[in-house]
DRENPA-3360 file (N, C-alpha, C; in nm, 2 decimals, always signed):
BEGIN
1 = MRDSLPIV = +0.09/+1.62/+1.06/+0.22/+1.64/+1.00/+0.27/+1.52/+0.92 ~ +0.24/+1.40/+0.97/+0.29/+1.28/+0.90/+0.22/+1.26/+0.77 ~ +0.11/+1.32/+0.75/+0.04/+1.31/+0.62/+0.10/+1.41/+0.52 ~ +0.19/+1.50/+0.57/+0.24/+1.60/+0.48/+0.38/+1.57/+0.43 ~ +0.41/+1.44/+0.43/+0.55/+1.40/+0.38/+0.54/+1.32/+0.26 ~ +0.46/+1.36/+0.15/+0.46/+1.27/+0.04/+0.59/+1.27/-0.04 ~ +0.66/+1.38/-0.05/+0.78/+1.39/-0.12/+0.88/+1.29/-0.06 ~ +0.90/+1.30/+0.07/+1.00/+1.22/+0.14/+0.96/+1.08/+0.13;
9 = GALLAAVA = +0.83/+1.05/+0.15/+0.79/+0.91/+0.14/+0.82/+0.85/+0.00 ~ +0.80/+0.93/-0.10/+0.83/+0.88/-0.23/+0.98/+0.85/-0.25 ~ +1.06/+0.94/-0.19/+1.21/+0.92/-0.19/+1.25/+0.79/-0.13 ~ +1.19/+0.76/-0.01/+1.22/+0.64/+0.06/+1.18/+0.52/-0.03 ~ +1.06/+0.52/-0.09/+1.02/+0.41/-0.17/+1.11/+0.39/-0.29 ~ +1.17/+0.49/-0.34/+1.26/+0.48/-0.45/+1.38/+0.40/-0.42 ~ +1.43/+0.39/-0.30/+1.55/+0.32/-0.26/+1.51/+0.19/-0.19 ~ +1.39/+0.16/-0.16/+1.35/+0.05/-0.08/+1.40/-0.09/-0.14;
17 = GVALVVVA = +1.40/-0.10/-0.27/+1.44/-0.23/-0.32/+1.59/-0.24/-0.36 ~ +1.67/-0.15/-0.32/+1.81/-0.16/-0.35/+1.88/-0.25/-0.26 ~ +1.96/-0.34/-0.32/+2.04/-0.44/-0.24/+2.15/-0.37/-0.16 ~ +2.18/-0.42/-0.04/+2.29/-0.36/+0.04/+2.42/-0.38/-0.03 ~ +2.50/-0.27/-0.04/+2.63/-0.28/-0.10/+2.73/-0.34/+0.00 ~ +2.82/-0.42/-0.04/+2.91/-0.49/+0.05/+3.02/-0.40/+0.09 ~ +3.07/-0.32/+0.01/+3.18/-0.23/+0.04/+3.13/-0.12/+0.13 ~ +3.23/-0.06/+0.21/+3.19/+0.05/+0.29/+3.13/+0.16/+0.21;
25 = ISVFLSPR = +3.04/+0.23/+0.27/+2.97/+0.34/+0.20/+3.06/+0.46/+0.18 ~ +3.15/+0.48/+0.26/+3.23/+0.61/+0.26/+3.38/+0.58/+0.29 ~ +3.45/+0.69/+0.28/+3.60/+0.68/+0.32/+3.62/+0.78/+0.43 ~ +3.70/+0.74/+0.53/+3.73/+0.82/+0.64/+3.82/+0.94/+0.60 ~ +3.75/+1.05/+0.58/+3.82/+1.16/+0.52/+3.91/+1.23/+0.62 ~ +3.86/+1.27/+0.73/+3.94/+1.35/+0.82/+3.91/+1.31/+0.97 ~ +3.99/+1.21/+1.02/+3.97/+1.17/+1.16/+3.99/+1.29/+1.25 ~ +3.90/+1.30/+1.35/+3.90/+1.42/+1.44/+3.91/+1.38/+1.59;
33 = TGSDGPLG = +4.02/+1.30/+1.62/+4.04/+1.27/+1.76/+4.13/+1.37/+1.83 ~ +4.18/+1.47/+1.76/+4.26/+1.56/+1.82/+4.19/+1.68/+1.88 ~ +4.26/+1.79/+1.92/+4.20/+1.90/+1.99/+4.14/+2.00/+1.89 ~ +4.15/+1.98/+1.76/+4.10/+2.08/+1.66/+3.96/+2.07/+1.63 ~ +3.89/+1.96/+1.68/+3.75/+1.95/+1.65/+3.66/+2.05/+1.72 ~ +3.53/+2.06/+1.67/+3.44/+2.16/+1.73/+3.43/+2.15/+1.88 ~ +3.43/+2.02/+1.93/+3.41/+2.00/+2.07/+3.55/+1.99/+2.15 ~ +3.66/+1.98/+2.07/+3.79/+1.99/+2.13/+3.82/+1.88/+2.23;
41 = FPEAEPLP = +3.80/+1.75/+2.20/+3.84/+1.65/+2.30/+3.99/+1.61/+2.28 ~ +4.06/+1.58/+2.38/+4.21/+1.56/+2.37/+4.24/+1.43/+2.32 ~ +4.37/+1.42/+2.26/+4.42/+1.30/+2.21/+4.42/+1.18/+2.31 ~ +4.46/+1.21/+2.43/+4.47/+1.10/+2.53/+4.34/+1.05/+2.58 ~ +4.23/+1.12/+2.56/+4.11/+1.07/+2.62/+4.06/+0.95/+2.54 ~ +4.03/+0.84/+2.61/+3.98/+0.72/+2.54/+3.85/+0.74/+2.47 ~ +3.83/+0.68/+2.35/+3.71/+0.70/+2.28/+3.61/+0.60/+2.32 ~ +3.48/+0.63/+2.32/+3.38/+0.54/+2.36/+3.36/+0.43/+2.26;
49 = SWAPPAAP = +3.30/+0.32/+2.30/+3.28/+0.21/+2.21/+3.15/+0.23/+2.13 ~ +3.06/+0.31/+2.17/+2.93/+0.33/+2.10/+2.86/+0.45/+2.15 ~ +2.75/+0.49/+2.09/+2.68/+0.61/+2.13/+2.53/+0.57/+2.15 ~ +2.49/+0.57/+2.28/+2.35/+0.55/+2.31/+2.26/+0.66/+2.24 ~ +2.14/+0.63/+2.21/+2.05/+0.72/+2.13/+2.03/+0.85/+2.21 ~ +2.02/+0.96/+2.13/+1.99/+1.09/+2.18/+1.84/+1.11/+2.19 ~ +1.80/+1.21/+2.26/+1.66/+1.24/+2.26/+1.62/+1.28/+2.12 ~ +1.50/+1.24/+2.07/+1.47/+1.27/+1.93/+1.45/+1.41/+1.90;
57 = PVEAPEPT = +1.47/+1.45/+1.78/+1.45/+1.59/+1.75/+1.30/+1.62/+1.74 ~ +1.26/+1.75/+1.74/+1.12/+1.78/+1.74/+1.07/+1.81/+1.60 ~ +0.96/+1.75/+1.56/+0.91/+1.76/+1.43/+0.83/+1.90/+1.42 ~ +0.85/+1.97/+1.31/+0.77/+2.09/+1.29/+0.62/+2.06/+1.27 ~ +0.54/+2.15/+1.33/+0.39/+2.13/+1.31/+0.35/+2.13/+1.17 ~ +0.41/+2.21/+1.09/+0.39/+2.22/+0.94/+0.53/+2.24/+0.88 ~ +0.55/+2.18/+0.76/+0.68/+2.20/+0.70/+0.72/+2.34/+0.67 ~ +0.84/+2.38/+0.70/+0.89/+2.51/+0.68/+0.97/+2.53/+0.55;
65 = GPGIAGIV = +0.98/+2.42/+0.47/+1.05/+2.42/+0.35/+1.05/+2.28/+0.29 ~ +1.11/+2.27/+0.17/+1.11/+2.14/+0.10/+1.20/+2.04/+0.16 ~ +1.18/+1.91/+0.14/+1.27/+1.81/+0.18/+1.28/+1.78/+0.33 ~ +1.38/+1.71/+0.37/+1.39/+1.67/+0.51/+1.43/+1.78/+0.60 ~ +1.50/+1.88/+0.55/+1.53/+2.00/+0.64/+1.41/+2.07/+0.68 ~ +1.30/+2.07/+0.60/+1.18/+2.15/+0.63/+1.09/+2.08/+0.73 ~ +1.12/+1.96/+0.78/+1.03/+1.90/+0.87/+1.08/+1.91/+1.02 ~ +1.19/+1.98/+1.04/+1.24/+2.00/+1.17/+1.19/+2.13/+1.24;
73 = DPLWLAEA = +1.15/+2.12/+1.36/+1.10/+2.24/+1.43/+1.21/+2.34/+1.44 ~ +1.18/+2.47/+1.39/+1.28/+2.57/+1.39/+1.34/+2.61/+1.53 ~ +1.25/+2.61/+1.63/+1.30/+2.64/+1.77/+1.40/+2.53/+1.82 ~ +1.36/+2.40/+1.80/+1.45/+2.30/+1.84/+1.58/+2.31/+1.77 ~ +1.57/+2.34/+1.64/+1.69/+2.35/+1.55/+1.78/+2.46/+1.60 ~ +1.73/+2.57/+1.63/+1.81/+2.68/+1.68/+1.88/+2.65/+1.81 ~ +1.80/+2.60/+1.90/+1.85/+2.57/+2.03/+1.96/+2.46/+2.03 ~ +1.93/+2.35/+1.95/+2.03/+2.24/+1.94/+2.16/+2.28/+1.87;
81 = SDATGIPE = +2.14/+2.37/+1.77/+2.26/+2.42/+1.70/+2.35/+2.50/+1.79 ~ +2.28/+2.59/+1.87/+2.36/+2.67/+1.96/+2.43/+2.59/+2.07 ~ +2.36/+2.48/+2.12/+2.42/+2.40/+2.22/+2.53/+2.31/+2.17 ~ +2.52/+2.26/+2.05/+2.62/+2.16/+2.00/+2.73/+2.22/+1.91 ~ +2.70/+2.34/+1.86/+2.80/+2.40/+1.76/+2.78/+2.35/+1.62 ~ +2.68/+2.26/+1.60/+2.66/+2.21/+1.46/+2.59/+2.32/+1.38 ~ +2.63/+2.36/+1.26/+2.56/+2.46/+1.19/+2.42/+2.42/+1.16 ~ +2.32/+2.51/+1.17/+2.18/+2.48/+1.15/+2.15/+2.41/+1.02;
89 = RALAAYAG = +2.22/+2.45/+0.92/+2.18/+2.38/+0.79/+2.22/+2.24/+0.79 ~ +2.33/+2.20/+0.85/+2.37/+2.06/+0.86/+2.28/+1.99/+0.96 ~ +2.26/+2.05/+1.07/+2.18/+1.99/+1.17/+2.04/+1.96/+1.12 ~ +1.98/+2.04/+1.04/+1.85/+2.02/+0.98/+1.84/+1.89/+0.90 ~ +1.95/+1.86/+0.83/+1.96/+1.74/+0.75/+1.97/+1.62/+0.84 ~ +2.05/+1.62/+0.95/+2.06/+1.51/+1.04/+1.93/+1.48/+1.11 ~ +1.87/+1.59/+1.16/+1.75/+1.57/+1.24/+1.63/+1.53/+1.14 ~ +1.62/+1.59/+1.02/+1.52/+1.55/+0.93/+1.52/+1.40/+0.89;
97 = AAIIKAIE = +1.65/+1.36/+0.86/+1.66/+1.22/+0.83/+1.62/+1.12/+0.94 ~ +1.66/+1.16/+1.07/+1.63/+1.08/+1.18/+1.48/+1.08/+1.20 ~ +1.41/+1.19/+1.18/+1.26/+1.19/+1.19/+1.20/+1.10/+1.09 ~ +1.25/+1.10/+0.97/+1.19/+1.02/+0.86/+1.21/+0.87/+0.89 ~ +1.33/+0.83/+0.94/+1.36/+0.69/+0.97/+1.28/+0.64/+1.09 ~ +1.26/+0.73/+1.18/+1.18/+0.69/+1.30/+1.03/+0.67/+1.26 ~ +0.98/+0.73/+1.16/+0.85/+0.71/+1.11/+0.84/+0.59/+1.02 ~ +0.94/+0.57/+0.93/+0.93/+0.47/+0.83/+0.99/+0.33/+0.88;
105 = VPQCGLSW = +1.09/+0.34/+0.96/+1.16/+0.22/+1.01/+1.19/+0.24/+1.16 ~ +1.08/+0.24/+1.25/+1.10/+0.27/+1.39/+1.20/+0.17/+1.46 ~ +1.21/+0.05/+1.41/+1.30/-0.05/+1.47/+1.44/-0.02/+1.45 ~ +1.47/+0.07/+1.36/+1.61/+0.11/+1.33/+1.68/+0.18/+1.44 ~ +1.61/+0.28/+1.50/+1.66/+0.35/+1.61/+1.78/+0.44/+1.59 ~ +1.80/+0.48/+1.46/+1.91/+0.56/+1.42/+1.89/+0.71/+1.47 ~ +1.98/+0.77/+1.55/+1.96/+0.90/+1.60/+2.02/+1.01/+1.52 ~ +1.97/+1.13/+1.53/+2.03/+1.24/+1.47/+2.17/+1.26/+1.51;
113 = ATLAGIGA = +2.20/+1.23/+1.64/+2.33/+1.26/+1.69/+2.44/+1.16/+1.63 ~ +2.40/+1.04/+1.60/+2.49/+0.95/+1.53/+2.51/+1.00/+1.39 ~ +2.41/+1.04/+1.32/+2.43/+1.10/+1.19/+2.52/+1.22/+1.19 ~ +2.50/+1.30/+1.29/+2.59/+1.42/+1.31/+2.73/+1.38/+1.34 ~ +2.75/+1.27/+1.42/+2.88/+1.22/+1.45/+2.95/+1.18/+1.32 ~ +2.88/+1.12/+1.23/+2.94/+1.08/+1.10/+2.97/+1.20/+1.02 ~ +2.88/+1.30/+1.02/+2.90/+1.42/+0.94/+3.02/+1.50/+0.99 ~ +3.04/+1.50/+1.13/+3.15/+1.57/+1.19/+3.28/+1.50/+1.15;
121 = TESDHGRH = +3.28/+1.37/+1.16/+3.40/+1.29/+1.13/+3.44/+1.29/+0.98 ~ +3.34/+1.29/+0.90/+3.37/+1.28/+0.75/+3.41/+1.42/+0.69 ~ +3.34/+1.53/+0.73/+3.37/+1.65/+0.66/+3.35/+1.78/+0.75 ~ +3.35/+1.76/+0.88/+3.32/+1.88/+0.97/+3.20/+1.95/+0.93 ~ +3.09/+1.87/+0.90/+2.96/+1.92/+0.86/+2.96/+2.00/+0.74 ~ +3.04/+1.95/+0.64/+3.05/+2.02/+0.51/+3.14/+2.13/+0.51 ~ +3.23/+2.14/+0.61/+3.33/+2.25/+0.61/+3.47/+2.21/+0.59 ~ +3.49/+2.09/+0.54/+3.63/+2.04/+0.52/+3.70/+2.13/+0.42;
129 = GDSRLDEN = +3.82/+2.16/+0.45/+3.90/+2.24/+0.36/+3.84/+2.38/+0.35 ~ +3.82/+2.43/+0.23/+3.77/+2.56/+0.21/+3.62/+2.55/+0.18 ~ +3.55/+2.44/+0.20/+3.41/+2.42/+0.16/+3.32/+2.47/+0.27 ~ +3.20/+2.51/+0.23/+3.09/+2.56/+0.31/+2.96/+2.51/+0.25 ~ +2.86/+2.50/+0.33/+2.73/+2.46/+0.27/+2.65/+2.59/+0.24 ~ +2.60/+2.59/+0.11/+2.52/+2.71/+0.07/+2.38/+2.70/+0.13 ~ +2.29/+2.79/+0.10/+2.16/+2.80/+0.16/+2.08/+2.67/+0.13 ~ +2.11/+2.61/+0.02/+2.04/+2.49/-0.02/+2.10/+2.36/+0.04;
137 = GTAVPGIF = +2.21/+2.38/+0.11/+2.28/+2.27/+0.17/+2.38/+2.20/+0.09 ~ +2.43/+2.26/-0.02/+2.53/+2.20/-0.11/+2.67/+2.25/-0.08 ~ +2.76/+2.16/-0.07/+2.90/+2.20/-0.04/+2.96/+2.28/-0.16 ~ +3.01/+2.40/-0.13/+3.07/+2.48/-0.23/+3.21/+2.53/-0.17 ~ +3.32/+2.50/-0.24/+3.33/+2.40/-0.35/+3.30/+2.26/-0.31 ~ +3.28/+2.17/-0.40/+3.26/+2.03/-0.37/+3.37/+1.97/-0.29 ~ +3.33/+1.87/-0.21/+3.43/+1.80/-0.12/+3.47/+1.67/-0.19 ~ +3.59/+1.65/-0.21/+3.64/+1.53/-0.27/+3.76/+1.47/-0.19;
145 = GVALDGVG = +3.75/+1.34/-0.16/+3.85/+1.27/-0.08/+3.97/+1.24/-0.17 ~ +4.07/+1.18/-0.11/+4.19/+1.14/-0.19/+4.16/+1.03/-0.29 ~ +4.25/+1.02/-0.39/+4.23/+0.91/-0.49/+4.25/+0.78/-0.42 ~ +4.16/+0.68/-0.43/+4.17/+0.55/-0.37/+4.24/+0.46/-0.46 ~ +4.37/+0.48/-0.47/+4.46/+0.42/-0.57/+4.54/+0.31/-0.51 ~ +4.52/+0.27/-0.38/+4.59/+0.17/-0.32/+4.72/+0.21/-0.26 ~ +4.76/+0.34/-0.27/+4.89/+0.39/-0.22/+4.86/+0.45/-0.08 ~ +4.87/+0.37/+0.03/+4.84/+0.41/+0.16/+4.70/+0.42/+0.19;
153 = VALIPDSD = +4.61/+0.39/+0.10/+4.47/+0.39/+0.12/+4.41/+0.27/+0.05 ~ +4.28/+0.25/+0.06/+4.21/+0.13/+0.00/+4.23/+0.15/-0.15 ~ +4.23/+0.04/-0.22/+4.23/+0.04/-0.37/+4.09/+0.02/-0.42 ~ +4.03/+0.12/-0.48/+3.90/+0.12/-0.54/+3.91/+0.17/-0.68 ~ +3.92/+0.09/-0.78/+3.94/+0.13/-0.92/+3.82/+0.22/-0.96 ~ +3.85/+0.30/-1.06/+3.74/+0.40/-1.10/+3.62/+0.32/-1.15 ~ +3.50/+0.37/-1.10/+3.38/+0.30/-1.13/+3.28/+0.39/-1.20 ~ +3.31/+0.52/-1.22/+3.22/+0.61/-1.27/+3.27/+0.70/-1.39;
161 = GGEIDGDA = +3.40/+0.66/-1.43/+3.46/+0.74/-1.54/+3.47/+0.89/-1.50 ~ +3.48/+0.92/-1.37/+3.50/+1.05/-1.32/+3.37/+1.13/-1.32 ~ +3.26/+1.07/-1.35/+3.13/+1.15/-1.36/+3.09/+1.21/-1.22 ~ +3.11/+1.13/-1.12/+3.07/+1.17/-0.98/+3.18/+1.24/-0.91 ~ +3.30/+1.18/-0.92/+3.41/+1.23/-0.83/+3.52/+1.31/-0.91 ~ +3.50/+1.32/-1.04/+3.59/+1.40/-1.12/+3.73/+1.34/-1.14 ~ +3.74/+1.21/-1.12/+3.86/+1.13/-1.13/+3.84/+1.01/-1.21 ~ +3.89/+1.00/-1.33/+3.87/+0.89/-1.42/+3.97/+0.77/-1.40;
169 = DADRAVGP = +4.06/+0.79/-1.31/+4.17/+0.69/-1.28/+4.14/+0.61/-1.16 ~ +4.08/+0.67/-1.05/+4.05/+0.60/-0.93/+3.93/+0.66/-0.87 ~ +3.85/+0.59/-0.79/+3.74/+0.65/-0.72/+3.79/+0.74/-0.61 ~ +3.71/+0.84/-0.58/+3.72/+0.93/-0.46/+3.59/+0.94/-0.39 ~ +3.59/+0.95/-0.26/+3.47/+0.97/-0.18/+3.43/+1.12/-0.20 ~ +3.30/+1.14/-0.20/+3.25/+1.28/-0.24/+3.15/+1.33/-0.14 ~ +3.14/+1.46/-0.12/+3.04/+1.52/-0.05/+3.05/+1.52/+0.10 ~ +2.96/+1.58/+0.17/+2.97/+1.60/+0.32/+2.97/+1.47/+0.39;
177 = MQHIPQTW = +2.91/+1.36/+0.34/+2.91/+1.23/+0.40/+3.00/+1.13/+0.34 ~ +3.08/+1.18/+0.24/+3.19/+1.10/+0.18/+3.14/+0.97/+0.12 ~ +3.04/+0.98/+0.04/+3.00/+0.86/-0.04/+3.10/+0.82/-0.15 ~ +3.13/+0.70/-0.17/+3.21/+0.66/-0.28/+3.11/+0.64/-0.40 ~ +3.16/+0.66/-0.52/+3.07/+0.67/-0.64/+2.98/+0.54/-0.65 ~ +3.04/+0.42/-0.63/+2.96/+0.30/-0.65/+2.85/+0.29/-0.55 ~ +2.87/+0.34/-0.43/+2.77/+0.34/-0.33/+2.66/+0.45/-0.36 ~ +2.70/+0.56/-0.41/+2.61/+0.67/-0.44/+2.51/+0.62/-0.55;
185 = RNWHVDGG = +2.56/+0.55/-0.65/+2.48/+0.50/-0.76/+2.37/+0.41/-0.70 ~ +2.40/+0.34/-0.59/+2.30/+0.24/-0.54/+2.21/+0.31/-0.44 ~ +2.25/+0.42/-0.38/+2.17/+0.48/-0.27/+2.13/+0.62/-0.30 ~ +2.15/+0.67/-0.42/+2.12/+0.81/-0.45/+1.98/+0.84/-0.42 ~ +1.95/+0.96/-0.37/+1.82/+1.00/-0.33/+1.81/+1.15/-0.32 ~ +1.69/+1.21/-0.35/+1.67/+1.35/-0.34/+1.61/+1.39/-0.21 ~ +1.70/+1.40/-0.11/+1.65/+1.44/+0.02/+1.61/+1.59/+0.04 ~ +1.65/+1.67/-0.06/+1.62/+1.81/-0.05/+1.49/+1.85/-0.12;
193 = GDGIEDPQ = +1.43/+1.75/-0.19/+1.30/+1.78/-0.25/+1.31/+1.88/-0.36 ~ +1.43/+1.89/-0.43/+1.44/+1.99/-0.53/+1.45/+1.92/-0.67 ~ +1.43/+1.79/-0.68/+1.44/+1.72/-0.80/+1.58/+1.68/-0.85 ~ +1.67/+1.71/-0.76/+1.81/+1.68/-0.80/+1.87/+1.59/-0.69 ~ +1.95/+1.49/-0.74/+2.02/+1.40/-0.65/+2.17/+1.43/-0.66 ~ +2.22/+1.48/-0.55/+2.36/+1.53/-0.55/+2.43/+1.49/-0.42 ~ +2.54/+1.41/-0.43/+2.61/+1.37/-0.31/+2.68/+1.49/-0.24 ~ +2.69/+1.60/-0.31/+2.75/+1.72/-0.25/+2.64/+1.79/-0.17;
201 = NIDDAVLA = +2.52/+1.76/-0.18/+2.41/+1.82/-0.10/+2.39/+1.75/+0.03 ~ +2.39/+1.82/+0.14/+2.38/+1.75/+0.27/+2.25/+1.68/+0.29 ~ +2.14/+1.73/+0.24/+2.01/+1.66/+0.25/+2.01/+1.53/+0.18 ~ +2.06/+1.53/+0.06/+2.06/+1.41/-0.02/+2.16/+1.31/+0.04 ~ +2.28/+1.36/+0.08/+2.38/+1.27/+0.13/+2.34/+1.21/+0.26 ~ +2.28/+1.29/+0.35/+2.25/+1.23/+0.48/+2.13/+1.13/+0.47 ~ +2.03/+1.16/+0.39/+1.92/+1.07/+0.37/+1.97/+0.94/+0.31 ~ +2.06/+0.95/+0.21/+2.12/+0.83/+0.15/+2.19/+0.75/+0.26;
209 = AANYLCRA = +2.27/+0.82/+0.34/+2.34/+0.75/+0.45/+2.25/+0.68/+0.55 ~ +2.14/+0.75/+0.58/+2.05/+0.70/+0.68/+1.97/+0.58/+0.62 ~ +1.94/+0.58/+0.50/+1.87/+0.47/+0.43/+1.97/+0.35/+0.43 ~ +2.09/+0.37/+0.40/+2.19/+0.27/+0.40/+2.21/+0.21/+0.54 ~ +2.23/+0.29/+0.64/+2.25/+0.25/+0.77/+2.14/+0.16/+0.83 ~ +2.02/+0.20/+0.80/+1.90/+0.13/+0.85/+1.88/+0.00/+0.77 ~ +1.95/-0.02/+0.66/+1.95/-0.15/+0.59/+2.07/-0.23/+0.64 ~ +2.17/-0.17/+0.68/+2.29/-0.24/+0.72/+2.28/-0.30/+0.86;
217 = STAYETED = +2.19/-0.24/+0.95/+2.18/-0.28/+1.08/+2.05/-0.23/+1.14 ~ +1.99/-0.29/+1.24/+1.88/-0.24/+1.31/+1.92/-0.23/+1.46 ~ +1.83/-0.17/+1.54/+1.85/-0.16/+1.68/+1.98/-0.08/+1.72 ~ +1.99/+0.04/+1.66/+2.10/+0.13/+1.69/+2.09/+0.18/+1.83 ~ +1.98/+0.15/+1.91/+1.98/+0.18/+2.05/+2.05/+0.08/+2.13 ~ +2.11/-0.02/+2.07/+2.19/-0.12/+2.14/+2.34/-0.11/+2.09 ~ +2.43/-0.15/+2.18/+2.57/-0.14/+2.14/+2.61/-0.22/+2.02 ~ +2.56/-0.35/+2.02/+2.59/-0.44/+1.91/+2.53/-0.38/+1.78;
225 = GWRAGIRS = +2.41/-0.34/+1.78/+2.35/-0.29/+1.66/+2.41/-0.16/+1.61 ~ +2.45/-0.07/+1.70/+2.51/+0.05/+1.67/+2.65/+0.02/+1.60 ~ +2.73/-0.06/+1.66/+2.86/-0.09/+1.62/+2.86/-0.16/+1.48 ~ +2.76/-0.25/+1.46/+2.75/-0.32/+1.34/+2.72/-0.22/+1.22 ~ +2.63/-0.13/+1.25/+2.59/-0.04/+1.15/+2.70/+0.06/+1.11 ~ +2.76/+0.12/+1.21/+2.87/+0.21/+1.18/+2.99/+0.15/+1.12 ~ +3.02/+0.02/+1.16/+3.13/-0.05/+1.10/+3.10/-0.07/+0.95 ~ +2.97/-0.09/+0.91/+2.94/-0.11/+0.77/+2.96/+0.02/+0.69;
233 = YNSPEVYL = +2.96/+0.13/+0.76/+2.99/+0.26/+0.69/+3.13/+0.28/+0.67 ~ +3.21/+0.25/+0.78/+3.35/+0.26/+0.77/+3.41/+0.18/+0.89 ~ +3.50/+0.09/+0.87/+3.53/-0.02/+0.96/+3.64/+0.01/+1.07 ~ +3.73/+0.10/+1.05/+3.84/+0.11/+1.15/+3.78/+0.14/+1.29 ~ +3.84/+0.08/+1.39/+3.79/+0.10/+1.53/+3.80/+0.25/+1.57 ~ +3.90/+0.32/+1.52/+3.92/+0.46/+1.56/+3.80/+0.54/+1.49 ~ +3.75/+0.49/+1.38/+3.64/+0.56/+1.32/+3.51/+0.54/+1.40 ~ +3.49/+0.42/+1.45/+3.37/+0.40/+1.54/+3.38/+0.49/+1.66;
241 = GTVAKYAV = +3.50/+0.49/+1.72/+3.52/+0.57/+1.84/+3.50/+0.71/+1.82 ~ +3.55/+0.76/+1.71/+3.54/+0.91/+1.68/+3.40/+0.95/+1.66 ~ +3.32/+0.87/+1.58/+3.18/+0.90/+1.56/+3.11/+0.89/+1.69 ~ +3.14/+0.79/+1.77/+3.07/+0.78/+1.90/+3.10/+0.90/+1.99 ~ +3.22/+0.94/+1.99/+3.26/+1.06/+2.07/+3.18/+1.18/+2.04 ~ +3.17/+1.21/+1.91/+3.09/+1.32/+1.87/+2.94/+1.30/+1.90 ~ +2.89/+1.19/+1.87/+2.75/+1.16/+1.90/+2.71/+1.18/+2.04 ~ +2.80/+1.12/+2.13/+2.77/+1.13/+2.28/+2.78/+1.28/+2.32;
249 = EYAEASR = +2.88/+1.35/+2.27/+2.89/+1.49/+2.31/+2.77/+1.57/+2.26 ~ +2.73/+1.55/+2.14/+2.61/+1.62/+2.08/+2.48/+1.59/+2.16 ~ +2.46/+1.46/+2.19/+2.34/+1.42/+2.27/+2.34/+1.49/+2.40 ~ +2.45/+1.49/+2.47/+2.46/+1.55/+2.60/+2.44/+1.70/+2.60 ~ +2.50/+1.76/+2.50/+2.49/+1.91/+2.49/+2.35/+1.96/+2.46 ~ +2.28/+1.88/+2.39/+2.14/+1.92/+2.35/+2.03/+1.89/+2.45 ~ +2.06/+1.83/+2.56/+1.96/+1.79/+2.66/+1.89/+1.92/+2.72;
% end
């Protein structure tokens, strides 16, 4: 199976020489510490400080489709989706990216549950607002965060002329993993194997996030390594706790 990943290997090579971006990769779109999240944890419950690694996903004996989603075992995917409540299409991206990073950068230790925790926190797995993931994993309609104009939010002046985020006045985070335009330009990748790099596509967005996270920190199986990596993605303590809460719940549910 590991010899059958030329497309994904080429994708990783394409981003290998990119320098680490200093700014956070994403914007905290929709904190989910309340009772409305898929797992429904209450406001008063303290958030964990980090998420120990989950059991690794199962790799498919042969690819079932293109890109990272096609390398995940269908039976594992169906059972884990049912146990966690994560939609299969989103879970395939998280698990596929974790499999790739375990092969290419085993010292990173980034788990599918942590990636899923970020996806839950950022966009409810591509379901923020009226959006849904289509069969190719693309958010329809596209997901756009608030204008980062410095009014109650970070000030990030427009960096893309509206090409990526549709706003020529200020940057907005985009897609299921809420990449900001300047970060997407540095970490863009075709995780879906369709020849298109699109931050609104969950395969592309999750693999870009995983590549970034494994450059930002290693040893995600340790508390210090995990916290350093997630803080580089988004720094508020409540963000780290929310991602950790989801990741822990997903890992425990899928055992």
